[in-house]
C-alpha angles and dihedrals in degrees: 000000000000130000096264094057092045089053091051092050092047092049090049091052091048091055094055086089089070090072090059091046091054091051091046094051090048090051092048094052093042089054091045093053091045092051093048091046092054096044115015091178090066093058093108093055098040098043095062092050090048091053091048090052090048092050094049092047091048089051089062089054092051092049091051091049091048092052092050091050091048090052093049101043105036 
């Protein structure tokens, strides 16, 4: 196995985290919609927390993508 194939395998393993990120984002928005559906008056409080959770979860996806690009192109 040469270096190029090892880089491809390493980048593929680094991107596995994106599956968890997709599930996490789906869970966040499902909970957000459920909370707003149960209590529409609390939308102002819940929406900000949902967006914060989305941003933090998306940051994990960007870090995983950055690591895979670093593995591939260095």
